[in-house]
VOFI-977797 format. One record per residue (C-alpha): residue number from 0; residue in three letters; x, y, z. Coordinates in Angstrom, 3 decimals. Example, Ala and Ser with C-alpha at 12.3 -4.5 7.8 and 13.67 -1.06 7.14 Angstrom:
2
SITE:0:ALA:12.300:-4.500:7.800;
SITE:1:SER:13.670:-1.060:7.140;
//
This chain:
358
SITE:0:UNK:-20.504:107.064:124.217;
SITE:1:UNK:-22.342:104.407:126.001;
SITE:2:UNK:-21.072:101.153:125.569;
SITE:3:UNK:-24.675:99.744:125.592;
SITE:4:UNK:-26.014:102.157:123.007;
SITE:5:UNK:-23.101:102.258:120.752;
SITE:6:UNK:-22.779:99.323:118.471;
SITE:7:UNK:-19.847:97.347:118.923;
SITE:8:UNK:-17.143:97.583:116.558;
SITE:9:UNK:-17.286:93.966:115.564;
SITE:10:UNK:-21.017:93.425:115.066;
SITE:11:UNK:-20.588:91.345:111.858;
SITE:12:UNK:-18.726:88.360:113.190;
SITE:13:UNK:-21.779:86.755:114.735;
SITE:14:UNK:-23.594:86.804:111.385;
SITE:15:UNK:-20.589:85.408:109.778;
SITE:16:UNK:-20.374:82.754:112.331;
SITE:17:UNK:-24.054:81.981:111.886;
SITE:18:UNK:-23.718:81.676:108.135;
SITE:19:UNK:-20.605:79.531:108.151;
SITE:20:UNK:-22.396:76.170:108.597;
SITE:21:UNK:-24.656:76.955:105.728;
SITE:22:UNK:-21.787:77.841:103.498;
SITE:23:UNK:-20.028:74.723:104.493;
SITE:24:UNK:-23.077:72.708:103.615;
SITE:25:UNK:-23.323:74.473:100.304;
SITE:26:UNK:-19.711:73.868:99.671;
SITE:27:UNK:-20.230:70.305:100.681;
SITE:28:UNK:-23.196:70.130:98.386;
SITE:29:UNK:-21.255:71.850:95.660;
SITE:30:UNK:-18.414:69.486:96.186;
SITE:31:UNK:-20.832:66.570:96.182;
SITE:32:UNK:-22.469:67.889:93.008;
SITE:33:UNK:-19.068:68.277:91.410;
SITE:34:UNK:-18.224:64.773:92.339;
SITE:35:UNK:-21.498:63.515:90.956;
SITE:36:UNK:-20.935:65.542:87.854;
SITE:37:UNK:-17.482:64.142:87.548;
SITE:38:UNK:-18.791:60.649:88.146;
SITE:39:UNK:-21.524:61.250:85.611;
SITE:40:UNK:-19.019:62.528:83.118;
SITE:41:UNK:-16.789:59.572:83.842;
SITE:42:UNK:-19.762:57.236:83.592;
SITE:43:UNK:-20.808:58.866:80.338;
SITE:44:UNK:-17.252:58.642:79.083;
SITE:45:UNK:-17.073:54.990:80.137;
SITE:46:UNK:-20.418:54.390:78.549;
SITE:47:UNK:-19.294:56.100:75.356;
SITE:48:UNK:-16.023:54.169:75.448;
SITE:49:UNK:-17.825:50.873:75.900;
SITE:50:UNK:-20.216:51.813:73.191;
SITE:51:UNK:-17.323:52.781:70.951;
SITE:52:UNK:-15.523:49.516:71.670;
SITE:53:UNK:-18.678:47.562:71.035;
SITE:54:UNK:-19.322:49.479:67.862;
SITE:55:UNK:-15.732:48.962:66.764;
SITE:56:UNK:-15.964:45.245:67.514;
SITE:57:UNK:-19.208:44.959:65.616;
SITE:58:UNK:-17.752:47.036:62.771;
SITE:59:UNK:-14.729:44.755:62.528;
SITE:60:UNK:-17.020:41.734:62.599;
SITE:61:UNK:-19.137:43.296:59.885;
SITE:62:UNK:-16.000:44.082:57.874;
SITE:63:UNK:-14.750:40.504:58.241;
SITE:64:UNK:-18.156:39.141:57.266;
SITE:65:UNK:-18.285:41.573:54.361;
SITE:66:UNK:-14.777:40.532:53.257;
SITE:67:UNK:-15.724:36.859:53.543;
SITE:68:UNK:-18.883:37.376:51.573;
SITE:69:UNK:-16.998:39.439:48.995;
SITE:70:UNK:-14.472:36.603:48.659;
SITE:71:UNK:-17.268:34.049:48.319;
SITE:72:UNK:-19.046:36.230:45.773;
SITE:73:UNK:-15.762:36.644:43.877;
SITE:74:UNK:-15.283:32.856:43.768;
SITE:75:UNK:-18.888:32.370:42.781;
SITE:76:UNK:-18.528:35.004:40.083;
SITE:77:UNK:-15.443:33.176:38.736;
SITE:78:UNK:-17.343:29.920:38.734;
SITE:79:UNK:-20.260:31.660:37.049;
SITE:80:UNK:-17.916:33.116:34.417;
SITE:81:UNK:-16.338:29.680:33.850;
SITE:82:UNK:-19.774:28.097:33.570;
SITE:83:UNK:-20.874:30.901:31.264;
SITE:84:UNK:-17.759:30.397:29.105;
SITE:85:UNK:-18.377:26.633:29.000;
SITE:86:UNK:-22.010:27.219:28.158;
SITE:87:UNK:-20.946:29.617:25.421;
SITE:88:UNK:-18.556:27.032:23.937;
SITE:89:UNK:-21.221:24.354:24.234;
SITE:90:UNK:-23.670:26.692:22.574;
SITE:91:UNK:-21.222:27.309:19.729;
SITE:92:UNK:-20.648:23.549:19.315;
SITE:93:UNK:-24.385:22.957:19.345;
SITE:94:UNK:-24.829:25.739:16.817;
SITE:95:UNK:-22.226:24.097:14.568;
SITE:96:UNK:-23.931:20.715:14.950;
SITE:97:UNK:-27.277:22.284:14.260;
SITE:98:UNK:-25.815:23.879:11.134;
SITE:99:UNK:-24.387:20.536:9.996;
SITE:100:UNK:-27.692:18.826:10.721;
SITE:101:UNK:-29.527:21.514:8.823;
SITE:102:UNK:-27.154:21.037:5.876;
SITE:103:UNK:-27.669:17.257:6.018;
SITE:104:UNK:-31.399:17.789:6.327;
SITE:105:UNK:-31.369:20.069:3.308;
SITE:106:UNK:-29.288:17.525:1.380;
SITE:107:UNK:-31.568:14.662:2.403;
SITE:108:UNK:-34.576:16.741:1.462;
SITE:109:UNK:-32.989:17.418:-1.915;
SITE:110:UNK:-32.266:13.727:-2.383;
SITE:111:UNK:-35.766:12.879:-1.258;
SITE:112:UNK:-37.171:15.322:-3.770;
SITE:113:UNK:-34.961:13.870:-6.480;
SITE:114:UNK:-36.012:10.332:-5.552;
SITE:115:UNK:-39.620:11.384:-5.469;
SITE:116:UNK:-39.301:12.948:-8.904;
SITE:117:UNK:-37.590:9.814:-10.219;
SITE:118:UNK:-40.208:7.619:-8.583;
SITE:119:UNK:-42.991:9.745:-9.995;
SITE:120:UNK:-41.386:9.631:-13.407;
SITE:121:UNK:-40.974:5.873:-13.213;
SITE:122:UNK:-44.391:5.348:-11.701;
SITE:123:UNK:-46.201:7.231:-14.433;
SITE:124:UNK:-46.881:4.002:-16.170;
SITE:125:UNK:-46.348:0.356:-15.307;
SITE:126:UNK:-45.581:-0.366:-18.924;
SITE:127:UNK:-42.784:2.202:-18.962;
SITE:128:UNK:-41.109:0.460:-16.019;
SITE:129:UNK:-41.376:-2.904:-17.701;
SITE:130:UNK:-39.972:-1.559:-20.959;
SITE:131:UNK:-37.083:0.104:-19.079;
SITE:132:UNK:-36.144:-3.180:-17.394;
SITE:133:UNK:-36.403:-5.119:-20.659;
SITE:134:UNK:-34.338:-2.536:-22.513;
SITE:135:UNK:-31.623:-2.767:-19.866;
SITE:136:UNK:-31.526:-6.565:-20.161;
SITE:137:UNK:-31.348:-6.438:-23.965;
SITE:138:UNK:-28.575:-3.804:-23.765;
SITE:139:UNK:-26.578:-6.098:-21.476;
SITE:140:UNK:-27.028:-8.968:-23.935;
SITE:141:UNK:-25.885:-6.753:-26.826;
SITE:142:UNK:-22.807:-5.681:-24.871;
SITE:143:UNK:-21.892:-9.287:-24.070;
SITE:144:UNK:-22.127:-10.198:-27.739;
SITE:145:UNK:-20.235:-7.170:-29.033;
SITE:146:UNK:-17.405:-7.028:-26.489;
SITE:147:UNK:-16.772:-10.635:-25.442;
SITE:148:UNK:-18.852:-12.742:-27.810;
SITE:149:UNK:-20.376:-14.416:-24.762;
SITE:150:UNK:-23.411:-16.133:-26.243;
SITE:151:UNK:-24.359:-17.871:-22.984;
SITE:152:UNK:-24.590:-14.594:-21.041;
SITE:153:UNK:-26.580:-12.986:-23.851;
SITE:154:UNK:-29.039:-15.895:-23.829;
SITE:155:UNK:-29.497:-15.567:-20.058;
SITE:156:UNK:-30.192:-11.825:-20.362;
SITE:157:UNK:-32.659:-12.285:-23.228;
SITE:158:UNK:-34.457:-15.095:-21.413;
SITE:159:UNK:-34.844:-12.852:-18.370;
SITE:160:UNK:-36.244:-10.047:-20.539;
SITE:161:UNK:-38.763:-12.408:-22.138;
SITE:162:UNK:-39.820:-13.695:-18.702;
SITE:163:UNK:-40.348:-10.115:-17.509;
SITE:164:UNK:-42.581:-9.368:-20.499;
SITE:165:UNK:-44.488:-12.589:-19.896;
SITE:166:UNK:-45.203:-11.565:-16.290;
SITE:167:UNK:-46.524:-8.206:-17.497;
SITE:168:UNK:-49.157:-10.060:-19.577;
SITE:169:UNK:-49.808:-7.056:-21.807;
SITE:170:UNK:-50.888:-7.549:-25.453;
SITE:171:UNK:-48.880:-4.562:-26.628;
SITE:172:UNK:-45.627:-6.410:-25.788;
SITE:173:UNK:-46.288:-9.205:-28.289;
SITE:174:UNK:-44.219:-7.593:-31.047;
SITE:175:UNK:-41.237:-7.106:-28.730;
SITE:176:UNK:-41.532:-10.669:-27.437;
SITE:177:UNK:-41.456:-11.964:-31.011;
SITE:178:UNK:-38.239:-10.067:-31.688;
SITE:179:UNK:-36.650:-11.370:-28.486;
SITE:180:UNK:-37.723:-14.945:-29.297;
SITE:181:UNK:-36.185:-14.594:-32.763;
SITE:182:UNK:-32.902:-13.353:-31.245;
SITE:183:UNK:-32.862:-16.279:-28.806;
SITE:184:UNK:-33.357:-18.770:-31.643;
SITE:185:UNK:-30.577:-17.173:-33.682;
SITE:186:UNK:-28.146:-17.320:-30.782;
SITE:187:UNK:-28.999:-20.939:-30.006;
SITE:188:UNK:-28.414:-21.880:-33.646;
SITE:189:UNK:-24.845:-20.509:-33.617;
SITE:190:UNK:-22.020:-23.087:-33.766;
SITE:191:UNK:-20.462:-22.183:-30.469;
SITE:192:UNK:-16.975:-23.313:-29.494;
SITE:193:UNK:-16.022:-24.431:-26.016;
SITE:194:UNK:-13.856:-21.415:-25.312;
SITE:195:UNK:-13.198:-22.183:-21.614;
SITE:196:UNK:-12.235:-25.766:-22.405;
SITE:197:UNK:-9.942:-24.698:-25.250;
SITE:198:UNK:-8.302:-22.106:-23.028;
SITE:199:UNK:-7.653:-24.759:-20.356;
SITE:200:UNK:-6.054:-27.057:-22.950;
SITE:201:UNK:-3.767:-24.240:-24.067;
SITE:202:UNK:-2.835:-23.643:-20.438;
SITE:203:UNK:-1.893:-27.315:-20.015;
SITE:204:UNK:0.329:-27.177:-23.115;
SITE:205:UNK:2.020:-23.996:-21.858;
SITE:206:UNK:2.705:-25.683:-18.515;
SITE:207:UNK:4.272:-28.749:-20.188;
SITE:208:UNK:6.595:-26.907:-22.608;
SITE:209:UNK:9.539:-26.867:-20.189;
SITE:210:UNK:9.360:-30.658:-19.732;
SITE:211:UNK:9.245:-31.520:-23.461;
SITE:212:UNK:12.489:-33.042:-24.808;
SITE:213:UNK:14.093:-31.446:-27.850;
SITE:214:UNK:14.723:-33.359:-31.080;
SITE:215:UNK:18.537:-33.120:-31.031;
SITE:216:UNK:18.561:-34.633:-27.549;
SITE:217:UNK:16.982:-37.922:-28.660;
SITE:218:UNK:18.977:-41.173:-28.509;
SITE:219:UNK:18.904:-43.900:-31.163;
SITE:220:UNK:16.690:-46.798:-30.347;
SITE:221:UNK:18.365:-49.996:-29.357;
SITE:222:UNK:17.751:-52.729:-31.912;
SITE:223:UNK:15.982:-55.681:-30.515;
SITE:224:UNK:17.919:-58.935:-30.952;
SITE:225:UNK:16.498:-61.266:-33.522;
SITE:226:UNK:14.866:-64.320:-32.194;
SITE:227:UNK:16.419:-67.588:-33.265;
SITE:228:UNK:15.295:-71.065:-32.777;
SITE:229:UNK:18.397:-72.037:-30.835;
SITE:230:UNK:21.221:-69.723:-29.755;
SITE:231:UNK:24.699:-70.999:-30.502;
SITE:232:UNK:27.660:-69.631:-28.590;
SITE:233:UNK:30.654:-68.396:-30.634;
SITE:234:UNK:32.806:-71.152:-29.139;
SITE:235:UNK:30.567:-73.809:-30.681;
SITE:236:UNK:30.794:-72.292:-34.198;
SITE:237:UNK:33.390:-73.315:-36.709;
SITE:238:UNK:36.166:-70.905:-37.580;
SITE:239:UNK:34.689:-70.104:-40.981;
SITE:240:UNK:31.286:-69.385:-39.409;
SITE:241:UNK:32.851:-67.001:-36.921;
SITE:242:UNK:34.722:-65.300:-39.749;
SITE:243:UNK:31.532:-64.892:-41.812;
SITE:244:UNK:29.643:-63.426:-38.828;
SITE:245:UNK:32.402:-60.887:-38.125;
SITE:246:UNK:32.590:-59.895:-41.772;
SITE:247:UNK:28.832:-59.391:-41.941;
SITE:248:UNK:28.880:-57.228:-38.826;
SITE:249:UNK:31.651:-55.039:-40.239;
SITE:250:UNK:29.819:-54.722:-43.533;
SITE:251:UNK:26.628:-53.648:-41.804;
SITE:252:UNK:28.495:-50.852:-40.052;
SITE:253:UNK:29.849:-49.565:-43.373;
SITE:254:UNK:26.400:-49.014:-44.857;
SITE:255:UNK:23.680:-46.703:-43.368;
SITE:256:UNK:20.266:-46.096:-44.870;
SITE:257:UNK:18.494:-42.805:-44.070;
SITE:258:UNK:15.372:-40.977:-45.261;
SITE:259:UNK:16.187:-37.764:-47.062;
SITE:260:UNK:12.661:-36.293:-46.881;
SITE:261:UNK:13.071:-35.531:-43.184;
SITE:262:UNK:15.312:-32.624:-42.234;
SITE:263:UNK:17.827:-33.012:-39.485;
SITE:264:UNK:16.827:-31.447:-36.179;
SITE:265:UNK:18.569:-28.169:-35.533;
SITE:266:UNK:21.293:-28.122:-32.962;
SITE:267:UNK:20.538:-25.526:-30.322;
SITE:268:UNK:22.706:-24.120:-27.584;
SITE:269:UNK:21.236:-23.875:-24.065;
SITE:270:UNK:20.319:-20.168:-24.443;
SITE:271:UNK:18.704:-20.889:-27.809;
SITE:272:UNK:16.757:-23.785:-26.282;
SITE:273:UNK:15.507:-21.469:-23.553;
SITE:274:UNK:14.462:-18.840:-26.117;
SITE:275:UNK:12.719:-21.511:-28.196;
SITE:276:UNK:10.628:-22.673:-25.235;
SITE:277:UNK:9.765:-19.095:-24.207;
SITE:278:UNK:8.778:-18.151:-27.771;
SITE:279:UNK:6.578:-21.224:-27.974;
SITE:280:UNK:4.892:-20.185:-24.711;
SITE:281:UNK:4.346:-16.678:-26.097;
SITE:282:UNK:2.758:-18.122:-29.231;
SITE:283:UNK:0.385:-20.208:-27.178;
SITE:284:UNK:-0.473:-17.223:-24.935;
SITE:285:UNK:-1.203:-15.110:-28.030;
SITE:286:UNK:-3.381:-17.930:-29.336;
SITE:287:UNK:-5.325:-17.937:-26.060;
SITE:288:UNK:-5.865:-14.169:-26.262;
SITE:289:UNK:-7.032:-14.473:-29.863;
SITE:290:UNK:-9.392:-17.257:-28.769;
SITE:291:UNK:-10.936:-15.067:-26.073;
SITE:292:UNK:-11.242:-12.188:-28.562;
SITE:293:UNK:-12.809:-14.463:-31.204;
SITE:294:UNK:-9.997:-13.520:-33.619;
SITE:295:UNK:-9.983:-16.607:-35.832;
SITE:296:UNK:-7.201:-15.481:-38.188;
SITE:297:UNK:-4.691:-14.728:-35.447;
SITE:298:UNK:-5.663:-17.878:-33.566;
SITE:299:UNK:-5.075:-20.125:-36.587;
SITE:300:UNK:-1.732:-18.463:-37.372;
SITE:301:UNK:-0.453:-18.858:-33.834;
SITE:302:UNK:-1.519:-22.490:-33.701;
SITE:303:UNK:0.136:-23.194:-37.079;
SITE:304:UNK:3.420:-21.667:-35.915;
SITE:305:UNK:3.268:-23.591:-32.624;
SITE:306:UNK:2.630:-26.842:-34.528;
SITE:307:UNK:5.629:-26.245:-36.819;
SITE:308:UNK:7.971:-25.585:-33.888;
SITE:309:UNK:6.767:-28.690:-32.079;
SITE:310:UNK:7.293:-30.856:-35.160;
SITE:311:UNK:10.723:-29.430:-36.021;
SITE:312:UNK:12.502:-28.813:-32.741;
SITE:313:UNK:10.941:-31.273:-30.297;
SITE:314:UNK:11.214:-35.042:-30.028;
SITE:315:UNK:8.123:-36.447:-31.699;
SITE:316:UNK:8.622:-39.825:-30.072;
SITE:317:UNK:8.039:-38.430:-26.561;
SITE:318:UNK:4.521:-38.781:-25.258;
SITE:319:UNK:4.221:-35.148:-23.965;
SITE:320:UNK:5.204:-33.873:-27.423;
SITE:321:UNK:2.752:-36.205:-29.138;
SITE:322:UNK:-0.085:-35.122:-26.807;
SITE:323:UNK:0.745:-31.437:-27.335;
SITE:324:UNK:0.855:-31.886:-31.130;
SITE:325:UNK:-2.495:-33.664:-31.156;
SITE:326:UNK:-4.076:-30.915:-29.031;
SITE:327:UNK:-2.590:-28.135:-31.165;
SITE:328:UNK:-3.819:-29.728:-34.388;
SITE:329:UNK:-7.286:-30.233:-32.920;
SITE:330:UNK:-7.520:-26.665:-31.628;
SITE:331:UNK:-6.151:-25.197:-34.850;
SITE:332:UNK:-8.911:-26.873:-36.834;
SITE:333:UNK:-11.640:-25.302:-34.640;
SITE:334:UNK:-13.402:-22.234:-36.001;
SITE:335:UNK:-13.562:-19.649:-33.247;
SITE:336:UNK:-14.465:-16.650:-35.407;
SITE:337:UNK:-18.226:-16.915:-35.052;
SITE:338:UNK:-19.943:-13.625:-35.834;
SITE:339:UNK:-22.820:-13.225:-33.372;
SITE:340:UNK:-25.978:-11.429:-34.522;
SITE:341:UNK:-26.733:-7.905:-33.387;
SITE:342:UNK:-29.734:-6.902:-31.309;
SITE:343:UNK:-30.164:-3.455:-32.869;
SITE:344:UNK:-33.652:-4.174:-34.196;
SITE:345:UNK:-34.930:-5.247:-30.784;
SITE:346:UNK:-33.375:-2.224:-29.068;
SITE:347:UNK:-34.875:0.108:-31.683;
SITE:348:UNK:-38.306:-1.440:-31.153;
SITE:349:UNK:-38.032:-0.882:-27.391;
SITE:350:UNK:-36.971:2.741:-27.835;
SITE:351:UNK:-39.775:3.393:-30.297;
SITE:352:UNK:-42.190:1.822:-27.858;
SITE:353:UNK:-41.198:4.306:-25.143;
SITE:354:UNK:-40.813:7.445:-27.275;
SITE:355:UNK:-44.539:8.255:-27.844;
SITE:356:UNK:-45.267:8.202:-24.087;
SITE:357:UNK:-42.589:10.633:-23.060;
//
């Protein structure tokens, strides 16, 4: 075989040698692409990591902000609940006050209605109002006469009633005015006693009882010496004159003249004297009560008993006893049992005057 015509055994190596730079470039390119891919992956991973970190940071910030806002909303909700509770309590208090005010308003409305009805009833007629006032005044006068026998107060009440009728100037009141004028004349004609003055005199006697001396405590009066033209001393008298004077003095002491129509004053121990004074005070107090009650019988009996005790047990020569006796006698002779007239006819006329108009 010719060496020129026969292919060489190793004909492939040149092709392989020619393709080796290309393969190296491809490998280089492949290696470069792998590096780029790796760098891209790394860059993507870094980008995703940064994004994840940023997202996590933002998420934590959002969570913190959300927690803060939740805390603030919780505090605000507590405050709102407290305010709502306070408003509820205030509302309940206001409701209670409104209820009380409504009750007071209803009560005042009821009172107003009652007053209006009374006013309407009283304002039906001017004459009815006048008669009501006059009847009240006459009733007061009748009460003063019946309970206390106070004629002065009854006269004041009747005079006021007559003046009220005179101001009305109505002819139909003439009959009532005549009755009131008759009652005034009858009261003025009564023999009235000075009850306040008599009561004050009794009070003065009661106050002086403790200072009055008793009869058994009195002392005999000292005899005044007889006046003579010229006094002669016993030394200048003769012996028979001195003997006659001594005998006459002894004889005078042997004889005593007394009145038998006057009883001896009773001897009282200190407790009995105290009881006597207290009983006398009680008698005078009872007399004052009977005077105020116009009880003439009891008043006269108490004054009689007080006069007897003063005359029997107290010293009549003392000026306080004499003044008390004179006052007791004067008061005991006063008639305090004056029967005042009744005003029934006048009251009946007033009631009959009102009855047809009701």
